[in-house]
N, C-alpha and C positions, 0 to 999 in steps of 0.2 A: 669578469673579476679572475685574475692567473691563482694558480698555488701560493707563488710566494706573497702576494699580497694579502691571500686568506691567511696565512701564517704570522703575517707581520700584525695585523690585525686582531688576530688569538693571543700574540704574546700581549700587545699594549693591555688590551682588555684584563689577562689575568693580572701584569703589573699593577697595572690601577687597581682591582679588586685589591689585591694583596696592602698596597701600599695605603689603601683605603679604611683598612683595619688595622695597621701599625700605626699610622698617624697617629689617631687620639692617644695612643699610650706613653704618656710622658715622664721623665723620670724624677725620682728626687734626691736633694741632696743626703747623706745620711752621715757624713763626716765633714768637717768646717773647722781649720783652723789658720782663721786670716784676717782677725781683725785686729789683733795687737801686736803688730812687729816690735822685736825689743831692739832691733838694730845691730845685733851682732849674729856671727853666725859660724860654723862650723864646719873645718877644713882638714880632714887628718892627711890629706898628702897624697899621693901618687895613686894607686888603685883598689886600695881599701875601699872593702863595701861596709854600706852603717845603714842604719833605720831607723825609724820609729812603730811601736807595737800601738797598734791605734784599736777603739771599741767606736763599732760603728752604731748609729741611734737608728730611728723606724724600722722599718719591717722588709725593705726590700734588700737583696742580697745578691741579684744579678747585675754585676758591674758594667756601665755604662762607659763613665768618664774617670779619668785619675788627672788632676790638675796640682802642680806644686810649684816651689819656686828656689831657682840656683842663682849662682851667681859664680860670675868666670870673669878671673883679674889676670892682663897681659897675656893674652891668648895670643897664640900664632895662628889660628884658622883651621886645627887638625884635631879638635876635640869632641870628646863623645861621651853622654854619659847614657847607663843603664839601670830600668827600671824593671824590681823584681818583687812580687809576692809570695807570701811564705805563708801556711799555717805555723804555730806556734806550738806544734808537737816533735822538737826535737828534746836532746837531750839536757837535765837540769845545766843551767850556768853554776860555774861554781862558786860557792860563797853564795849564793841567794835561793838557791833549788828551785827555782821558777825555769817553766821550759824554753827552750830556746827556738829560734827559727829554726824549722825542720822541712818539711816538705815540699815543693814547689809549688803554688798555685798558677803562675803566670811570669814569664819572662818578654819581654820588649826586647832585647836585643839593644845593642849599642845605635845610641840617635846622635845627629850633629849637632852641637851646641855652638849657641854664638856667645860672645863677648856680653860684661854686662855694662852696659853705660853707665857713667859717673859713680862707680863704686856701687851701685844699685843691683836689687835683683831682678831677673825674667822669668816669668811664669812659662812651663811646658805643660800642654796638655794632650794625654794618651787616651785615645778611645779602644774600648774592646772588641774584640769580636763577639758574636751572641755566646751565651751561654757560660762567661766565666761568674761562677756562683762563689762566693767566700761567705766562711764562719763569721760571727759577731765578731771575732777578735782575731787579728791578724798584723803581718810586719810585713811594711814595704822599706823598701830598703835602693839605696843607688851606691851607683861606682862610677868613679872616670876611666876614661883611658885618652892617653895621649898629654896628659900635664907632665908639664917639662920645668927644668930650672928655672926658680924666678916666676912660674905660672899659680894663680891659686885660685882651686875651685871647690865648693860646697853647697852646701843647704842655707837658706836663712833661717832663725828662728823665731816663733812666733810663742806668744801664750795667753790664750783667751779662746778657748775650743768651745765652740757655741753649738756645733751639735756632733755628736756621740761625745765620745769620753778617751783619755788616754794617760800618759806615765810622765812623770817628769824624768826618767831617764831614756838611757837607746840603748843600742844592739850594734854593736862592731865584730868586725870579723879580721881575727887573728891572723894576717896574712904569713906566718911562721906556719902555727901550729891546725890553721884552717878551724879553729872552735870559734865557736859566738861568746862575746863576751857582753855581759852588761854594764855600762858606765854611765856616771854622771858629771853634770860641769857645772861651773859658778851660779847659769842658773835654769830654770827648767827648758829641760832640753826637747823642745816640741818643735816640731819642723813643720815649716806651713805647709797646708793641704786642703785640697779640696775633693770629695769622692761624691760619684753622685751614680745611684744606682735606677735600675727601672723593674716593673713588675716581671715574674714567671710568666713565660705562657700557661694560660688555663686550657684546661679539656676540654670545655667549651670552643675557646680563639681557636685550638687547634683544628676541634672538629669544621667548624666552621670554613675556615681557610683551606682544608682540604675537600670539603662539599661544592664551594666556589670554584677551587681550582677544575675538578670532575666535571662539572656543567661546563664549564668554558670549555676543555676539551672538548667535550660531546658537541656542542656548537661546532666548533670549529670543522668536526670531521663531518657533522651535517653539513654546511656550507662547502667544505671542500668536493663532497660526493656530489655538489649541484653544479660543481663549476666546470 
């Protein structure tokens, strides 16, 4: 058996070991507002950033996926959306005295989006890298790019949070001043979304993975010496 083959076998062994450890670690829904669609939307136009402050349920805070529903009409094909998460540690919003979105938790950058058929919404699912930990309460926002005259884009409204909690108002960044403003609408302004999280790695799990990796390396070196 040559050295390359031994190395490949060792790599496969280590990959299978790590996969076997992480596979049973399943995520959980920590926020869900997808059951009661209001058939109403919010579309501020242009590249205005706006979003929803939510409270997570359960105990898991390491995010795995974030799914929400948007709409896009009369699209030309060059439209994008940007998902961002913020801590609510910013300045107090004028007139209400509550902290606005402040420090950034995560920014997915711009993602190309398709037009929505029959004036209905489409869902987007974003997957987080490892170790994106959030507090119990944070704000998620979207902004659009490439929305021209005659095109409309925004978020679908739902009102029936089944996991977690939220507020009936929403945050919007003033494009002129850059300040966040707390706004309300004719109906509860809750945007359709589903958030999943996974348990944080425990010291025992980390130690077990490290030990198995070291064992695999030693086995590989012994086989390599005999080759």
